[in-house]
C-alpha positions in Angstrom: -30.2 -20.3 10.1 -32.7 -18.4 7.9 -34.8 -20.4 5.7 -34.4 -20.3 1.8 -37.0 -20.2 -0.7 -36.3 -23.6 -2.1 -38.6 -23.1 -5.0 -36.5 -20.3 -6.4 -33.5 -21.7 -8.4 -30.4 -20.0 -9.6 -28.6 -21.7 -12.6 -25.3 -20.9 -11.0 -25.8 -21.6 -7.4 -28.9 -24.0 -7.4 -31.9 -23.7 -5.0 -30.4 -21.1 -2.9 -33.3 -18.5 -2.5 -32.2 -16.1 -5.3 -32.7 -16.2 -9.0 -30.2 -16.3 -11.8 -30.9 -12.6 -12.6 -30.3 -11.7 -9.0 -27.3 -13.9 -8.5 -24.7 -12.1 -6.2 -22.0 -13.6 -8.3 -23.2 -11.9 -11.5 -23.4 -8.4 -10.1 -19.7 -7.4 -9.9 -19.8 -7.7 -6.1 -16.7 -8.4 -3.9 -16.2 -11.6 -2.2 -17.0 -10.3 1.0 -20.3 -9.0 -0.4 -21.3 -12.1 -1.9 -20.4 -14.2 1.2 -22.6 -11.8 3.3 -25.5 -12.3 0.9 -25.2 -16.0 0.8 -24.8 -16.4 4.7 -28.1 -14.5 5.0 -29.6 -17.0 2.9 -28.3 -19.8 5.0 -26.0 -21.3 2.1 -22.9 -23.2 2.9 -20.3 -21.3 0.9 -16.6 -20.5 1.0 -14.6 -17.9 -0.7 -11.0 -16.8 -1.2 -10.2 -13.5 0.7 -7.2 -11.4 0.4 -5.6 -10.6 3.9 -4.4 -7.5 5.2 -0.7 -7.8 5.5 -0.4 -7.4 9.3 2.2 -9.5 11.3 -0.5 -11.3 13.0 -2.3 -12.1 9.7 1.0 -13.4 8.1 1.8 -15.7 11.1 -1.7 -17.2 10.8 -1.2 -17.5 7.0 2.2 -19.4 7.2 0.9 -21.5 10.2 -1.9 -22.7 8.0 0.3 -23.2 5.1 2.6 -25.6 7.0 -0.2 -27.5 8.7 -2.0 -28.0 5.4 1.1 -29.2 3.7 1.6 -31.5 6.6 5.2 -30.2 7.2 7.3 -30.6 10.3 5.1 -33.7 11.2 2.6 -31.6 13.2 5.4 -30.2 15.6 3.5 -27.0 16.7 6.8 -25.4 18.1 8.5 -25.7 14.8 5.5 -24.6 12.9 5.1 -21.6 15.1 8.9 -20.7 14.7 9.0 -20.8 11.0 5.6 -19.2 10.6 6.9 -16.3 12.7 10.2 -16.1 10.6 8.2 -16.0 7.3 6.0 -13.3 8.8 9.0 -11.0 9.1 8.2 -10.1 5.5 7.6 -6.4 5.4 3.8 -6.1 5.8 3.8 -3.0 3.5 5.9 -4.7 0.7 3.6 -4.3 -2.6 5.3 -7.4 -4.2 3.1 -9.9 -2.2 -0.4 -10.4 -1.8 -1.9 -13.2 0.6 -5.4 -15.2 0.1 -7.0 -17.5 2.3 -10.2 -19.7 2.3 -11.8 -20.0 5.8 -14.3 -22.6 7.0 -15.4 -22.9 10.6 -12.8 -20.7 11.9 -10.0 -22.6 10.0 -7.9 -21.5 7.2 -8.6 -24.4 4.8 -6.8 -23.0 1.9 -3.8 -20.6 1.3 -2.4 -18.9 -1.9 0.2 -16.2 -2.4 0.5 -13.8 -5.4 3.9 -12.3 -6.0 5.0 -9.9 -8.6 8.7 -10.3 -9.8 11.0 -10.0 -12.7 12.1 -13.2 -14.4 14.8 -13.0 -17.1 14.0 -9.3 -17.5 10.1 -9.9 -17.9 7.7 -8.7 -15.3 5.6 -11.6 -14.2 2.9 -12.6 -11.6 3.8 -15.5 -9.5 1.4 -18.1 -7.9 3.0 -19.5 -4.9 2.0 -21.1 -1.4 -1.1 -22.9 -2.7 -2.3 -25.4 -0.1 -5.6 -27.1 0.9 -6.5 -28.7 4.2 -6.3 -32.5 3.7 -10.1 -32.9 4.7 -11.1 -30.4 2.1 -9.3 -31.6 -0.8 -11.4 -32.6 -3.8 -14.6 -31.1 -2.2 -16.4 -28.6 -4.3 -18.2 -25.4 -3.3 -20.4 -23.7 -5.9 -18.8 -26.2 -8.4 -15.2 -25.4 -7.6 -12.5 -26.9 -5.5 -10.8 -24.7 -3.1 -7.6 -24.8 -5.1 -9.4 -23.6 -8.1 -11.0 -20.6 -6.4 -7.5 -19.5 -4.9 -6.1 -19.9 -8.5 -9.0 -17.9 -10.0 -8.8 -15.1 -7.6 -5.2 -14.6 -8.0 -5.1 -14.6 -11.8 -8.1 -12.2 -11.9 -6.0 -9.9 -9.7 -2.9 -10.2 -12.0 -5.1 -9.4 -14.9 -6.5 -6.4 -13.1 -3.0 -5.1 -12.6 -2.1 -5.5 -16.2 0.0 -8.7 -16.1 -0.2 -10.8 -19.1 1.3 -14.0 -17.8 1.5 -16.0 -14.6 4.1 -18.3 -13.4 4.4 -21.1 -11.0 7.0 -23.7 -9.9 7.0 -27.4 -9.1 9.9 -28.8 -6.9 11.9 -31.5 -8.6 11.7 -33.5 -5.5 7.9 -33.3 -5.0 6.8 -36.9 -4.9 3.6 -35.9 -6.6 5.2 -33.9 -9.4 4.0 -36.0 -12.3 0.5 -35.4 -11.4 1.1 -31.7 -10.6 2.7 -31.3 -14.0 0.1 -33.0 -15.8 -2.6 -30.8 -14.3 -0.5 -27.5 -15.1 -0.1 -28.8 -18.8 -3.7 -29.4 -19.1 -4.5 -26.0 -17.9 -2.3 -24.4 -20.6 0.9 -23.8 -18.6 4.3 -24.4 -20.4 7.5 -25.4 -18.8 10.1 -22.9 -19.9 12.9 -23.1 -17.4 14.7 -25.2 -14.8 16.2 -23.4 -11.8 19.0 -25.6 -10.0 19.3 -25.2 -6.3 23.0 -25.2 -4.7 24.2 -28.7 -4.2 25.7 -29.5 -0.7 28.2 -32.3 -0.1 26.9 -35.4 -1.7 23.4 -34.4 -2.5 21.9 -35.0 -5.9 21.0 -32.1 -8.2 17.6 -30.7 -7.5 15.7 -27.6 -8.3 12.3 -26.2 -9.5 10.5 -26.5 -12.8 9.2 -23.0 -13.9 6.0 -23.0 -15.8 4.1 -20.0 -17.4 0.6 -19.4 -18.8 -0.6 -16.7 -21.0 -3.7 -15.2 -19.1 -4.9 -13.2 -22.2 -6.2 -16.3 -23.9 -3.9 -16.5 -26.7 -3.0 -20.1 -27.6 0.8 -21.0 -28.3 1.5 -22.5 -31.7 4.2 -25.3 -31.9 6.1 -27.1 -34.6 5.6 -30.8 -35.3 8.8 -32.1 -33.9 8.7 -33.6 -30.3 11.5 -34.5 -28.0 11.0 -36.5 -24.7 13.4 -36.7 -21.7 13.1 -38.6 -18.4 11.7 -36.5 -15.6 14.8 -37.3 -13.4 17.4 -36.2 -16.0 17.4 -32.5 -14.8 20.5 -31.6 -16.7 19.2 -32.7 -20.0 15.9 -30.9 -19.3 17.7 -27.7 -18.3 19.8 -27.8 -21.6 16.5 -28.6 -23.7 14.7 -25.5 -22.1 17.9 -23.2 -22.5 17.8 -24.2 -26.2 14.4 -22.7 -26.6 12.1 -25.7 -26.3 9.2 -25.7 -23.9 7.6 -28.6 -22.0 3.9 -29.2 -23.1 2.9 -32.6 -21.6 4.0 -35.3 -19.3 3.4 -39.1 -19.8 4.6 -41.8 -17.2 8.0 -40.5 -16.2 8.8 -38.4 -19.3 8.3 -34.8 -20.2 7.7 -33.9 -23.8 9.1 -30.8 -25.5 8.2 -28.8 -28.6 9.4 -25.6 -30.2 7.3 -22.6 -30.5 6.3 -21.9 -34.3 
């Protein structure tokens, strides 16, 4: 590992061997170029990379996705089966982009960017965000892996001319209160509930749809506020269909306001 000039300090990266003025992050370099520079300096860094959409890459993406989510209880055969099924997505389709963060040969983070039309409006969709359990909460260059993957996808959406990004949170997600709180704090607003088909005696379930204006404009709301229990999916769906949007969550309730 090459030695770094520890007396030289970058205000962004710390004592990494380059100055703030020469910081690779501030020279409009690609993630690959930045990683190469920092590797030469012996700095432990990780970066999100966009994957080429080959079948092999997609299999590895979805394998990491399932493992990072702790799905299928570590059953390698099932993980491999479903990863290969998901990888049947046409590699050339332009509606999907795949991003990974790699460390020591492992894909410790995954993130997908989709381009779709929702209720007649073109939007960029953030999906498939996972972080390996051992890496959750760790920061590299001041950011968590989940933040890196979110930032790179939003920047790509902006570059392609999209003004909003969407994401969803499954109603049966055991961590949905925390997930919603984080999204609301980041400026996302709940605007739709999508019901999934109910089979036999299953209870109603679905996905909360949230959107964020990535152009930096702040939403303005009226003073009136309505709260509903997070498990009352029918009432939430009706409230959203009436033009209200979810703006915050407390305990087990979502609070709604109307846009001014």
